[in-house]
N, CA, C and O atoms as a MOPAC input file, in Angstrom:
PM7 MOZYME 1SCF
protein

 N     -0.27600 1     8.96500 1   -11.01600 1
 C     -0.58900 1    10.53200 1   -10.74900 1
 C     -0.04200 1    11.67700 1    -9.69200 1
 O      0.28700 1    11.13700 1    -8.63600 1
 N      0.09100 1    12.69100 1    -9.68500 1
 C      0.85400 1    13.17300 1    -8.76800 1
 C      0.88700 1    12.82100 1    -7.51800 1
 O      1.91500 1    12.22600 1    -7.19500 1
 N     -0.18600 1    13.05000 1    -6.39300 1
 C      0.01100 1    12.61100 1    -5.36700 1
 C      1.16500 1    11.08800 1    -5.05200 1
 O      1.77500 1    10.98700 1    -3.98700 1
 N      1.26900 1    10.13200 1    -6.07000 1
 C      1.87100 1     9.41600 1    -5.94300 1
 C      2.89700 1     9.42800 1    -6.15600 1
 O      3.48800 1     8.66300 1    -5.39500 1
 N      3.47200 1     9.86700 1    -6.77100 1
 C      5.40300 1    10.43600 1    -6.98300 1
 C      5.55100 1    11.67800 1    -6.68700 1
 O      6.28200 1    12.49700 1    -7.24100 1
 N      4.19600 1    11.95400 1    -4.97800 1
 C      4.69100 1    12.98100 1    -4.24400 1
 C      5.41600 1    11.91500 1    -3.22800 1
 O      6.56800 1    11.87200 1    -2.79600 1
 N      4.21200 1    11.03000 1    -3.01100 1
 C      4.63100 1    10.10200 1    -1.52300 1
 C      5.60200 1     8.91100 1    -2.12500 1
 O      6.08300 1     7.94300 1    -1.53600 1
 N      5.65300 1     9.08800 1    -2.71900 1
 C      6.97500 1     7.79000 1    -3.05300 1
 C      8.67900 1     7.94600 1    -2.90100 1
 O      9.57100 1     7.10800 1    -2.76800 1
 N      8.68000 1     9.61100 1    -2.99800 1
 C      9.77600 1     9.69000 1    -2.24400 1
 C      9.87800 1     9.78900 1    -1.11900 1
 O     11.06000 1     9.91700 1    -0.80000 1
 N      8.84600 1     9.79900 1     0.13700 1
 C      8.50300 1    10.34500 1     1.11500 1
 C      8.96900 1     8.21500 1     1.47800 1
 O      9.62400 1     7.79700 1     2.43200 1
 N      8.52000 1     7.60900 1     0.67200 1
 C      7.82300 1     6.29100 1     0.88900 1
 C      9.63200 1     5.75200 1     0.55100 1
 O      9.91800 1     5.31500 1     1.66600 1
 N     10.10300 1     5.68200 1     0.23100 1
 C     11.61100 1     5.52300 1    -0.48200 1
 C     12.24000 1     4.94400 1     0.56500 1
 O     12.65100 1     3.80100 1     0.76300 1
 N     12.23900 1     6.66900 1     1.66200 1
 C     13.44200 1     6.98800 1     3.06900 1
 C     13.12600 1     5.85300 1     4.08400 1
 O     13.88500 1     5.20400 1     4.80500 1
 N     10.83400 1     5.77800 1     3.81100 1
 C     10.44500 1     5.34900 1     5.05400 1
 C     10.64800 1     3.76600 1     5.03700 1
 O     10.39000 1     3.05700 1     6.01000 1
 N     11.13600 1     3.29500 1     3.82900 1
 C     10.76900 1     1.61400 1     3.61300 1
 C     12.57800 1     1.61300 1     3.93800 1
 O     13.01000 1     1.01400 1     4.92200 1
 N     13.47500 1     2.32800 1     3.01500 1
 C     14.77100 1     1.72000 1     3.87600 1
 C     15.47200 1     1.79400 1     4.63400 1
 O     16.65600 1     1.46600 1     4.70700 1
 N     14.39300 1     2.51500 1     5.69600 1
 C     14.62600 1     2.00100 1     6.96200 1
 C     13.89600 1     1.32100 1     7.43100 1
 O     14.40200 1     0.69700 1     8.36300 1
 N     12.65900 1     1.05100 1     7.21400 1
 C     11.54400 1    -0.69800 1     8.18600 1
 C     11.51900 1    -1.56000 1     7.39100 1
 O     11.18600 1    -2.72600 1     7.60400 1
 N     12.00900 1    -0.89600 1     5.96600 1
 C     11.99400 1    -2.86500 1     5.43900 1
 C     13.02400 1    -3.24600 1     5.22000 1
 O     13.93400 1    -2.53100 1     4.80200 1
 N     13.12800 1    -4.66800 1     5.49400 1
 C     14.41400 1    -4.81600 1     5.03800 1
 C     15.24700 1    -5.56700 1     4.03000 1
 O     14.34400 1    -6.06900 1     3.35900 1
 N     16.34200 1    -5.96500 1     3.49500 1
 C     16.06400 1    -4.82600 1     1.88400 1
 C     16.24200 1    -5.97800 1     1.24800 1
 O     16.70200 1    -5.79700 1     0.12100 1
 N     15.93000 1    -7.88800 1     1.72000 1
 C     15.37900 1    -8.87800 1     0.94300 1
 C     14.04600 1    -8.68600 1     0.38500 1
 O     13.84000 1    -9.05200 1    -0.77200 1
 N     12.75400 1    -7.94300 1     1.34800 1
 C     12.18800 1    -7.38200 1     1.52400 1
 C     11.13800 1    -7.00700 1     0.99900 1
 O      9.94700 1    -7.31100 1     1.06200 1
 N     12.01300 1    -6.00900 1     0.25300 1
 C     11.89700 1    -4.17900 1    -0.51100 1
 C     10.87900 1    -4.71700 1    -1.76800 1
 O     10.10100 1    -3.82100 1    -2.09800 1
 N     10.70400 1    -6.00000 1    -2.55700 1
 C      9.86800 1    -6.30100 1    -3.54400 1
 C      8.69300 1    -6.53200 1    -2.91000 1
 O      7.71500 1    -6.63000 1    -3.65100 1
 N      8.45300 1    -6.68800 1    -1.31600 1
 C      7.01200 1    -7.42700 1    -1.17400 1
 C      6.41100 1    -5.86000 1    -1.17500 1
 O      5.35700 1    -5.66800 1    -1.78100 1
 N      7.21900 1    -4.49700 1    -0.35400 1
 C      6.91000 1    -3.02300 1    -0.17400 1
 C      6.11000 1    -2.33400 1    -1.70400 1
 O      4.95400 1    -1.95100 1    -1.88500 1
 N      7.21600 1    -2.38700 1    -2.56200 1
 C      7.19000 1    -2.00300 1    -3.89600 1
 C      5.40700 1    -2.39700 1    -4.24100 1
 O      4.52800 1    -1.77100 1    -4.83400 1
 N      5.43300 1    -3.54400 1    -3.64300 1
 C      4.28800 1    -4.92800 1    -5.41500 1
 C      3.06300 1    -4.39500 1    -3.73600 1
 O      1.89200 1    -4.23100 1    -4.07900 1
 N      3.27500 1    -4.21800 1    -2.50100 1
 C      2.02200 1    -4.01500 1    -1.99200 1
 C      1.29500 1    -2.02000 1    -1.71900 1
 O      0.24500 1    -1.55100 1    -1.28000 1
 N      3.00000 1    -1.24900 1    -2.45800 1
 C      2.52900 1    -0.25000 1    -2.99700 1
 C      1.27100 1    -0.35600 1    -3.89300 1
 O      0.14600 1    -0.06300 1    -3.48800 1
 N      1.53600 1    -0.78100 1    -5.09600 1
 C      1.59700 1    -0.81800 1    -5.91600 1
 C      0.28500 1    -1.54600 1    -5.82000 1
 O     -0.65600 1    -0.76800 1    -5.65900 1
 N      0.13800 1    -2.11000 1    -5.84200 1
 C     -1.35400 1    -2.81000 1    -5.72300 1
 C     -2.45900 1    -1.63000 1    -4.41600 1
 O     -3.64600 1    -1.84000 1    -4.16300 1
 N     -2.12400 1    -1.17500 1    -4.17900 1
 C     -2.43300 1     0.05300 1    -2.65600 1
 C     -3.49200 1     1.52200 1    -3.43200 1
 O     -4.64800 1     1.94400 1    -3.46000 1
 N     -2.11700 1     1.82600 1    -3.95800 1
 C     -2.49200 1     2.57400 1    -5.66900 1
 C     -3.50300 1     2.47100 1    -5.96800 1
 O     -4.51500 1     3.10800 1    -5.67900 1
 N     -3.19500 1     1.04700 1    -7.03300 1
 C     -4.30600 1     0.87200 1    -7.85000 1
 C     -6.08000 1     0.53300 1    -7.21600 1
 O     -7.03500 1     0.64400 1    -7.98500 1
 N     -6.25100 1     0.14400 1    -5.81600 1
 C     -7.59000 1    -0.32000 1    -4.99900 1
 C     -8.10100 1     1.43500 1    -4.92600 1
 O     -9.16800 1     1.88500 1    -5.34400 1
 N     -7.44800 1     1.88100 1    -4.54300 1
 C     -7.26700 1     3.52500 1    -3.92600 1
 C     -8.01800 1     4.67600 1    -5.85800 1
 O     -8.98200 1     5.43000 1    -5.99800 1
 N     -6.90600 1     4.17800 1    -6.89600 1
 C     -7.65200 1     4.87800 1    -8.26700 1
 C     -8.11200 1     4.06400 1    -8.84100 1
 O     -7.85500 1     4.15100 1   -10.04200 1
 N     -8.80300 1     3.12500 1    -8.53300 1
 C     -9.94700 1     1.83400 1    -8.59700 1
 C    -11.40500 1     2.88800 1    -8.17900 1
 O    -12.36100 1     3.25000 1    -8.86400 1
 N    -11.04700 1     3.12900 1    -6.82800 1
 C    -12.64300 1     3.67100 1    -5.83200 1
 C    -12.66800 1     5.35200 1    -6.54400 1
 O    -13.57200 1     6.09200 1    -6.93100 1
 N    -11.84100 1     5.41000 1    -6.50100 1
 C    -12.31600 1     6.87200 1    -6.51200 1
 C    -12.50600 1     7.66500 1    -8.92100 1
 O    -12.58600 1     8.78100 1    -9.43300 1
 N    -12.47300 1     5.78100 1    -9.63900 1
 C    -12.81300 1     6.04900 1   -11.22900 1
 C    -14.39600 1     4.97200 1   -11.15000 1
 O    -15.33500 1     5.15900 1   -11.92300 1
 N    -14.39200 1     3.79500 1    -9.97900 1
 C    -15.11600 1     3.32100 1   -10.33000 1
 C    -17.01700 1     4.48700 1    -9.97900 1
 O    -17.39200 1     5.48800 1    -9.36900 1
 N    -17.65400 1     3.22200 1   -11.02300 1
 C    -19.52500 1     3.89500 1   -10.82500 1
 C    -20.64900 1     2.62300 1   -10.40000 1
 O    -21.85200 1     2.47800 1   -10.62100 1
 N    -19.95200 1     2.06400 1    -9.91400 1
 C    -20.81000 1     1.06800 1    -9.72700 1
 C    -20.52600 1    -0.00900 1    -7.76700 1
 O    -19.58700 1    -0.80600 1    -7.76900 1
 N    -20.90500 1     0.05000 1    -7.15000 1
 C    -21.11900 1    -0.19000 1    -5.68100 1
 C    -20.17200 1    -1.72800 1    -5.43500 1
 O    -19.55900 1    -1.97500 1    -4.39700 1
 N    -20.24600 1    -2.81800 1    -6.87600 1
 C    -19.51600 1    -4.02900 1    -7.02800 1
 C    -17.80900 1    -3.92700 1    -6.72400 1
 O    -16.91900 1    -4.36400 1    -5.99400 1
 N    -18.06100 1    -3.07800 1    -7.77900 1
 C    -16.00700 1    -2.92400 1    -8.04600 1
 C    -16.22400 1    -1.83900 1    -6.80400 1
 O    -15.17700 1    -1.88100 1    -6.15800 1
 N    -16.79900 1    -1.23800 1    -6.42000 1
 C    -16.08900 1    -0.26800 1    -4.71100 1
 C    -15.64100 1    -0.96100 1    -4.40800 1
 O    -14.47200 1    -0.89200 1    -4.02800 1
 N    -16.46400 1    -2.18400 1    -4.41800 1
 C    -16.35100 1    -3.50000 1    -2.67900 1
 C    -14.61500 1    -4.09200 1    -2.95300 1
 O    -13.73200 1    -4.20100 1    -2.10300 1
 N    -14.54100 1    -4.41300 1    -4.49400 1
 C    -13.61600 1    -5.05900 1    -5.21500 1
 C    -12.05400 1    -4.05900 1    -4.93500 1
 O    -11.07300 1    -4.67000 1    -4.51100 1
 N    -11.95000 1    -2.57500 1    -5.20000 1
 C    -11.54000 1    -1.97100 1    -4.88000 1
 C    -10.96500 1    -1.39900 1    -3.70200 1
 O     -9.91400 1    -0.76000 1    -3.67400 1
 N    -11.97700 1    -1.75600 1    -2.38100 1
 C    -11.44500 1    -1.43900 1    -1.55800 1
 C    -10.95000 1    -2.66700 1    -1.24400 1
 O     -9.80500 1    -2.55900 1    -0.80500 1
 N    -11.47400 1    -4.17400 1    -1.30300 1
 C    -10.53500 1    -5.27700 1    -0.81300 1
 C     -9.29600 1    -5.18000 1    -0.53700 1
 O     -8.63300 1    -5.34300 1     0.48800 1
 N     -8.92600 1    -4.70500 1    -2.27800 1
 C     -7.94300 1    -4.51200 1    -2.62400 1
 C     -7.30700 1    -3.47900 1    -1.88200 1
 O     -6.22400 1    -4.03500 1    -1.70300 1
 N     -7.20300 1    -2.37900 1    -1.32500 1
 C     -6.85000 1    -1.89900 1    -0.84300 1
 C     -6.59100 1    -2.00900 1     0.27400 1
 O     -5.39500 1    -1.95400 1     0.56000 1
 N     -7.46200 1    -2.18400 1     1.23400 1
 C     -6.95600 1    -2.96200 1     1.87100 1
 C     -6.04200 1    -4.15600 1     2.55300 1
 O     -5.29700 1    -4.08000 1     3.53000 1
 N     -6.27500 1    -5.00900 1     1.91400 1
 C     -4.96300 1    -6.60000 1     1.26200 1
 C     -4.33400 1    -5.75800 1     1.30400 1
 O     -4.66100 1    -5.17400 1     2.33700 1
 N     -3.46500 1    -5.16500 1     0.77500 1
 C     -2.05500 1    -4.05900 1    -0.12600 1
 C     -2.14500 1    -3.79700 1     1.47400 1
 O     -1.54600 1    -4.59400 1     2.19600 1
 N     -3.12000 1    -2.33200 1     2.28400 1
 C     -2.62500 1    -2.45700 1     3.46900 1
 C     -2.39000 1    -3.18700 1     4.48900 1
 O     -1.84700 1    -2.54300 1     5.38700 1
 N     -2.52300 1    -3.97200 1     4.66300 1
 C     -2.32700 1    -5.06000 1     5.80800 1
 C     -1.17400 1    -5.21500 1     5.91200 1
 O     -0.39100 1    -5.23200 1     6.86200 1
 N     -1.02400 1    -5.44200 1     3.87800 1
 C      0.76900 1    -5.94100 1     3.53200 1
 C      1.56400 1    -5.52200 1     4.14900 1
 O      2.43500 1    -5.87900 1     4.94300 1
 N      0.92500 1    -4.12100 1     3.40300 1
 C      2.27400 1    -2.99400 1     4.95300 1
 C      2.99400 1    -2.76900 1     5.53800 1
 O      4.20100 1    -2.53700 1     5.58900 1
 N      1.50500 1    -2.90000 1     6.47300 1
 C      1.99300 1    -2.63900 1     7.79400 1
 C      2.70600 1    -4.01600 1     7.89400 1
 O      3.39000 1    -4.76700 1     8.58900 1
 N      2.56300 1    -3.97200 1     7.63000 1
 C      2.98500 1    -6.74500 1     7.72100 1
 C      4.63300 1    -6.20700 1     8.11500 1
 O      5.28400 1    -6.72300 1     9.02400 1
 N      5.03300 1    -5.32200 1     7.43100 1
 C      6.29000 1    -5.46600 1     6.57400 1
 C      7.45300 1    -4.20600 1     7.81700 1
 O      8.65200 1    -4.42400 1     7.64200 1
 N      7.27600 1    -3.53100 1     8.45900 1
 C      7.08900 1    -3.25600 1     9.27300 1
 C      8.27600 1    -4.12100 1    10.28200 1
 O      8.18300 1    -5.32000 1    10.54800 1
 N      9.30700 1    -3.27300 1    10.72300 1
 C     10.16600 1    -3.43900 1    11.82200 1
 C      9.58300 1    -4.83300 1    13.04400 1
 O      9.65600 1    -6.05000 1    13.21400 1
 N      8.68800 1    -2.89600 1    13.96900 1
 C      8.32600 1    -3.04200 1    15.15600 1
 C      6.95600 1    -3.19000 1    15.14000 1
 O      6.09200 1    -2.31900 1    15.03400 1
 N      6.80800 1    -4.82100 1    15.29800 1
 C      5.42700 1    -6.12300 1    15.68600 1
 C      4.67500 1    -4.95500 1    16.47700 1
 O      3.57100 1    -5.32200 1    16.88000 1
 N      4.90000 1    -4.06300 1    16.69300 1
 C      3.19500 1    -3.00800 1    17.94300 1
 C      2.91900 1    -2.49600 1    16.44000 1
 O      3.47600 1    -1.39900 1    16.40900 1
 N      2.39200 1    -2.71500 1    15.29100 1
 C      2.17900 1    -1.76000 1    14.26400 1
 C      0.67500 1    -3.05600 1    13.97500 1
 O     -0.44100 1    -2.69000 1    13.60300 1
 N      1.16300 1    -4.91800 1    14.33900 1
 C      0.65900 1    -5.47100 1    14.24600 1
 C     -0.55600 1    -5.41500 1    14.46300 1
 O     -1.56200 1    -5.71900 1    13.82100 1
 N     -0.12300 1    -4.50800 1    16.55600 1
 C     -2.12600 1    -5.24600 1    16.65000 1
 C     -2.36800 1    -4.60700 1    17.54200 1
 O     -2.55500 1    -4.71600 1    18.75400 1
 N     -2.32400 1    -3.09500 1    15.95100 1
 C     -3.53000 1    -2.29800 1    15.70600 1
 C     -4.12400 1    -2.67200 1    14.22800 1
 O     -5.14200 1    -2.11700 1    13.81300 1

């Protein structure tokens, strides 16, 4: 999606500052999983798939939060 391309430009800069170089693959994996979940929420037609996509995006978001250097984000 177009919004993803714009956000990815800023996410690359943020990931370079916040995520260690050997864990960047986890960042991009989490990014794609979160994007998949959010796009699935937007196009789903029933409540079951809505729940599945919500779980996918939330688990990927938890992964992205845990990758940062600052451990205060884990308490949130």
